[in-house]
Structure formats: structure tokens, C-alpha cells
N, C-alpha and C positions, 0 to 999 in steps of 0.2 A: 683463346678467346674467339678467334674466327670460327673454329669448329663448333663451339657452343652456340654462337649466333646463328650459324647456318642451320644448326640442328633445330633451333627455335623456329626459324623461317619455314623449315620443311614440316613443322609440326602440323598434324592434321587435326582439324576441329570437327567434332561430330555435331550434326544438327541437333538443336534442342528439341525438335519435334519428335515425339514418340511415333513408332510405326503405326500404332492405332491409338487415336486420341480418346481417352476415357471420357465417357459421357455422364454428366450428373443428371440423374433422372432421364437417362438415355439422350442427354443433350448437353452441349456446352455452347452458350451463346457467344456472340462476338466479343463481349466484354467479360464474360464469366470467368473467374479465376485467372485473369490475364497475368497476374504476377507469377502464378505457378506455371502457366503455359510458356511465358516468355522468360522465365528465370534463366540466367546465364549458366547453363550446365555444360561445361567443357571437358573434354577428355583429350589429353595431350599424349602423343605417341612419339617415341624416339624414331628418327628416320632410319637409322641403321645401328648395327651392334658393334661397329668397328671403331668407335670413339672410346677414348679413355674414360675410366670411371669418374675421374675428376671433372672432365668436361660435362659428363652427364649431370653430375651433382651441381655444377655451376648453372647449367641450363635449368634444372628443376628448381634450384633456389631462386633464379630470376623469375620463373613463372609463378612461384609461390608468393613472390612479392607483389604480383599484379593484383589489383583490386578492381572488381567490376561493380560499379555503382551507378545508380540511376540519377540522371540529372533532375534537379528540381524543376517542375513545370514553370515555364515562363508565364503562362496564362492559365492558372489552375482552375479546375472546375469547383464550383461552390458545393456541389454534392459529393464529389470524389476529389478532394484536394490533391491527391497523389497523382492525378491524371491531368492532362491538358483539357481545357474547356472543350476543344473540338472533338475530343474522344468520348464525350458524354452526350448521348443522344437526347436525353431528357433536357439537358441544358440547351441544346440546339433548337429543340422544338419550342422551349420557353422563349428563347430569343426571337425566333421567327414570329411568335404570337405578339411579342412586344413591338417588334419592328413594324408589323402590319396594323397594330392597334386592335387586335382581335382577342377574344376571350376563350374560344373553344377550339378543339382540334379533334381529329378522328374522321375516318371515312364514313360517309352515309352508306347504308346497306339496304338493298332492295330484295325483298323476299319474293321469289318467282316460283316457288313450289309450295303447295298447301296440302300435301298428302298426309302429313302427320305433325300435329302441333308440338308433341313432346320432342320429336326429333329437332324441330326448329328451336325450341327452347334450349336443347342441349348444344346445338351449334352456337347459339349466341353465348352460352356459358363458356364454351371452349375458346371462342374468339376473344372474349374479354379476359379470360384466364391468360392467354398468350400475351396480351398487351400488358397486363399487370405483372406477369412473371418477368417480362423483359425490362419493365421499369425498375423492378427490384434490383436488377443487376447494375443499374446506374444510380442506386439510392434515390430513385425518382418517383416513389409512390405518391408524392404530393401532386404530381401531374395528373393523377386520376381525377382530381377536383375539376379540372378543365377539360377532361376527356368526355366526349359524348358519342355514344353509338346511336346515331339517328337512324331509325329503322322505318322503312316504308312498307306497310302491309296493306294490300288491297287486292283481294283475290280476283275481283272482276277486272281490275286494270292491269295487274302485274303477273298473274299466273301464266307462265309460258310466254311472257311478253318479249317482243323483239327489242334489240338494242336501240332501235330508233325510238320506240315508245318510251323506254327508260330514259334515254338522253333528252327527249323533249321535256319530260317531267323534271328531270334533274336541273336543266338550265333555268326553268322557271323558279324552281325552289332556290337555287344558288343565288340568283340575283336578289331575291327577297331576304333570304337567310343571312347573307353576309352583311346586310344593313342592320339587321337585328343583332348581329354580333359586334357591332361597333365599327364596321368598315364600309367601304364603297365598292360598288360593282366594278369600278375601274381597276381595282386591285387585281382582279382575275386575269386581266390581260397584260399586266406588268410582269415581265419575265424575271425581274429581280426581286419580286415579292413572293415568298414561299407560302402559298395558300392552297395546299393540296386538297383540303376539305371541300373547296369550291371549284376544283378542276377535275376531280376524279371521284368515282363512287364504285362500290362493290355490288355485284348482284349474284344471287345464289339460286341456282336451279337444282333439280333433283340429283343430277349427276355430281355436281360439286358438293352438295350437302352430304351425300353418302361417302364421298371421298374423305371428308373431314371426320365423319362419325366412325369410319372403319379404322382410322389410325389411332394409336394410343394418344391420349390427350397431352402427355408430356414429351412426345416425340417431336421436338421443335424443329428437326432438320428433315422431316419427311417431305420429299419432293412431290409425292402423289396426292397429298391432302391439299386441295387448292380451292380458291374462290375465283370469280371472274372480276376483272377490273376494267372499268369502262372509262375512256377518255371523254369527259363530259362535253368538250367543245370541239370535238373532231367533226369534220364533215367530209364526205367523199369528194374526190377530185372531179372536176367537170371540164369540158372543153373551154369554158369561159375563164378558167384559171391560167390559160396559156396565151401568150402573145401570138399574133398572126405569123410572124417569121418562124416561130417554133413548130408550126404546123404545115408550112407551105411545101415541104418536101415529102410529106406523108400522103400516100395514096388513100389511106383510110384514117383520117384524123382520130376517129374514135378508138383506134388501136392503142393510142397513147395512154388510154385509161385501163388497159389490160396488161397486168404484170405477168400473166401466164400462170397464176395460181388457181387451184381449185376454188370454186366460188364458196364464200361464206356469207350467208344471207344475200346472195347474189353479187357479192363484191369479189373481184379477182385481183384487186390490188394487194400488195404485200401488207400494208397497214390497213386493217379493217376497223380500227377504232376501239378495239377491246382485246384483251388477252387473258389467258388463264395464268394465275399467279399463285405460287405455293403459299399456303397459309402462313408459314414462317416469314414470308416477305410481304404480307398484307397487313401487318400490325405496326408496331412501333418503328422499327427500322425502315420498313417500306414507306410509311407515312412521311417520315423525315426526308428520305431520299427523293420521293416524288414531288417534294416541294420545289425542286429544281425543275424549271420549265423544260429543260432539254433532256431530262432523265428518260422520258418515254422513248425517244429515239435510240438511246443507248442500250436499254434493256429489253426492248420490245421483242416478243416472240409471237409469231402468227399461230393462231389456233390450227390444229389441236395441241401444239407444243405447249409446255408449261414453263413459264418464266420462274427461275429458281435462284437468281443471283442479284436481286436488287440490293440485298444487304451485303453481298460480296464477302460472305464469311469464309475465310481461308481459301478464297478462290475455288470454292467447292465444286464448280462445274467442270 
């Protein structure tokens, strides 16, 4: 009996992850086919060959009696009852809307390139396709009813616009739009209220537009197809942000505003108030995650790097 038990303890369990994860339409989303990906596929191997046949038989019989079952969710999703509520992104977005008393969700998008109208139309089609495709994985297509792709197009104002110009316009829009959505501007500054729509926006220049169009539409894990995400209420640090004692030992107080990075629009701080975000992270999963007021600091990548892990799919980075 001892030898059989020891044999079981030394049993090696092979990881259920295949060496190369097969992609449905060149992709598997975080929730797609999760029951297949996480199915308990175990291979048991005898530790040595010097045990009696009867011991092996007892060990194998004991293993055969083991049953791997999934626990019933304690808080099941209404859209996918076999999963926990917290594992359904559509459920979480719906709850965030209800908690805030809002009706719509989705990042506003600024068009900053006007070279080709058909290219722009194709970009919007692809972006909406990604959102819809992700919702389908959560049985959440009903959330398209409250999804809005608010697009700002004004060639005179936004073609090649600086982030400062976009941010100024966004802030004015957000204060007014959130009231029309049934909320108060105060919600924007409450860190426990998930209102990503009124804290962040996307802007698309010619470089990011082409990066999206050059990638296959269904390649949802492409790191190099990206858009730009702007933190709507960011402002650059200034000397006035520091207390006198924090500056008294500095020969040049202005050096505290220089993190030593190459300037981006004249800013040498690490956080320049915007970043490049992979398209796969700028849709459904990205929207839900960025509702957390502290998510920006966690995932921020300084341009020209591309943020590729807001969704944290399989720790892919």
C-alpha cells in the first residue's frame, strides 16, 4: 500500500496547455472555448519500474476512481450560467453602468487623419467587429444596444492635432455628455465608479490607422495593430505640485520635472498622458479594465512602446 501511495505522489502531471494554442480564426479570446482550454487532461506516469504489478494495478485503479468535476458557480453569470459572474465581461460592464446610473458605454474616438475616407470607414468597421466578436464570446450581444462609438470628425480641428487639443475638447464634451447619459460630472472623479467612457478616449492618426488596416481583421492577438489611448484628465506635473520642503535640497528645482526620457510633445516625464494600445486591448476587455481608476498606472507604456496586456490574456507579454 505504501509503495502504491508513493507511486501516486510521484506521479507527474502534464500541463493541460498545448505547446501551441490553436487559434479560432487565428485567435482565441480570453473566454473563448475556455472549457476546452482548461479541461482537466492529465497524464499519469509511473515513477519507476521496480514495483510489483499488483502495486501498479492498485495505483492505476485508485487514479481511475478520481473524478474531476467543476464546482457550481457561487455567483453565476446570467449570460453564461456555467461561469462566475466576475468572469463575464459583458456582465461586469452592465453592472458598472447600473451602479453609475448610466446608459451607454464605449470609448469616444477622434479621427486625426483624413487622407482616405474609405480607409477610415474600414477602420471603424474593424473596431466595431472586434467589440461585437468579443461580446459574442460572453453571450453578450445584447450589450451592443448600449454600446456607442462616438466619433469626432473635424478636419480643421483634429487633423494632426496635438494631444493637448484633443484633451481640451474631450474634457468639455465629457462634462456635458455624462449629464445627457443620466449621470453627474462628479462621477468622473470618483475612483470607485467605473466610467471609462468619460475618462479616456481613443485617437487615430495615419500611423495607427495603417497598422490596423494592414493586419488581418480576425487576428485579435496582433500586438502591432494599435490605436492611441488618451487619459482625458491628465495634466503635466508642475513645480506647484510639490511642497517647499520637497524642493529645498535641489539646486535646480525644475529638474524634478525631468525623468530623463526623450521628449514626447516636449514632455520628458515617464507618463505623457497617452499611450499606444493594441487594438485587441482597446475594445471590450480594455474598456472594462480601464474603468478601474488605477489601471492606467498598472498598464502604462510610454510611447513608442505599445501596451499589449490590459486584457492580460494568458500573460501573453
